[in-house]
C-alpha positions, 0 to 999 in steps of 0.5 A: 192719367186723365184724372190726374191731369184734371186734378192739376187743372182744377188746383190751378184754377183755384189758385188763379181765382185766389190771386185775382183782384176782387171787384170792388163793390159800389156804395151809394151815399146820399148827399144834400146839395143846397141850391137856391132856393131849393134843396136838391138830393143827389145820389153819389156812387163811389168806390169804398176804400179797401178796409186794409187801406184805412186800418184806423179811422181817426176823428178829432173834435173841438168842444166849447165846454167840458166833455163832462158838462152834462149837456151839448159837449158830453152828448157828442163825446159819449156818442163817439165813445159808443161808436169806438166801442162798437168798432172794436176799440181804439185800434179801429177808431182813434178819438182826439179832442180839445175841450173848453174851447170857448175862445173861437180863435183857439178853436179855429187853431185846433181845427187846423192843427187836427186837419194837418195831422191827417185826421179823417174827420174833424168835428167843430161841435158848436155853431159859434165855429161856423165862420172859422170852419168855412175858412179852414175846410178849403185848405184841407180838401182831403179831410172831412169836417163837420159842425153843428148845430146847423144845416149849412154845409157851405156848398154855396161857398164852393166847399164840398168837404163839410157835413152839418148836423142839427138837433130838432130840439123843438120836438123835445122842448114841446114834449117836455112843455106838455109834461111841465104844464101838467105838473106845475102847481103855481102855473108859472114856469121859468126858462133860462136860455143862453143865446137866442139862436140855434138848438137853444132857441128851438128848444125854448120855442118848442117848450113854450108851445108845448105848454100853451097847447096843453094848459093855456093858463100857465105863464112861461117866462123866458130869459136869455143870458147872452152866454153859453158858459156864464154859470153865474148869469144862469143862476141869477136868471133862475133866481129871478124866475123862482121869485116870480113864482115859478115852480118849474125851470128848464133851459139849454146850454152847458151853463144851466148847471147854475139853474139846476142848482137853484131849482134844487135849492128852492125845491123846484123841478127842472127839465133837462136838455141835450143830455141826461142831467138827473145825476146833477140833482136827482131830487129836482130833475124830472126828465131830460131831452137827450141827443144821440149823435151815434147815427150821425157819426157812423154815417159821416164815417161811412160817407168818408170811407166811400169818398164823399167828404161832405155835403150832407146835412143831418137832423136828430128827431124822435122819429129817427131815434136821435132824440129821446126823453129820459125820465128820472126814476127818483121822481114820480111823473103822473101817468096822464103826463107820461101818456100825453108826452108819448102821444105828443111824440107820436103825433110829432112823428106823424106830422099831426103836431107842429112843435114850433109856433 
């Protein structure tokens, strides 16, 4: 009899334990709080949303160009696809996007529309969208927003639901400048940039320093077209550089397809930025600095689920794996150039080399 009673009590205890509400685990999320004039780090502890409460995370992105631009827009779009696949597909992560939103008012309307539809995270993938985002985000305090390239999360404006991200493109520019300096035969290199701002300027400045630190006699000619999207202007700038004796070209933005075409036609070399551009001209593209935003996307999702909707700034570097140099296997890069590029990557990560002037 005692054995039977003990068994009944044991079963009851097990059932009660199964029905009890589990104690929520706490998650620490680092937020970067911008002050004046310093940047202060704070750790915010929040209770994560139970997995059953958010069966499908929803991300919307607004892109200034095509998601197949082989540049800035494609780098983020492909990262989101990687995260979606890792999470288990569309049932776990829904992705919506608007592409070719080079008109800022149209992009602002799209951001507002996605937020009103209840997307968890809305990404404004372009520095030109910053002013609009600062106006839209306060109207949707329960939605996370993100934008780049920038490190400004608008906390100085009292906004707490915006993430920011920036590619430290000067690092990749420096490394590619090292390789270009060792491969040029004419000692003249041409750079076609869009607007003298953001990651485009960082890349150009880093490239120039990489060349100068490696081979001082190499001349680097730089042209900014004033447009992220005008392919014709990029082509014209590239033509001018080639006529001035350049045998290697590089540049940044979605409009560099024009420059790549010129490099290909004139039998020159091209160094790509933002995405692997070797498929555009396998006979011309030597290497590309590639942005990998997967880590940034994952962390923003983690923070959002933990109740931290913004206030954190991210960077892509060689050290954190956000930047990569991808070589084109169809073009032979001298062994010494690759060795010096690898050494530069290590020295940048160790702080021994400063990729900006």
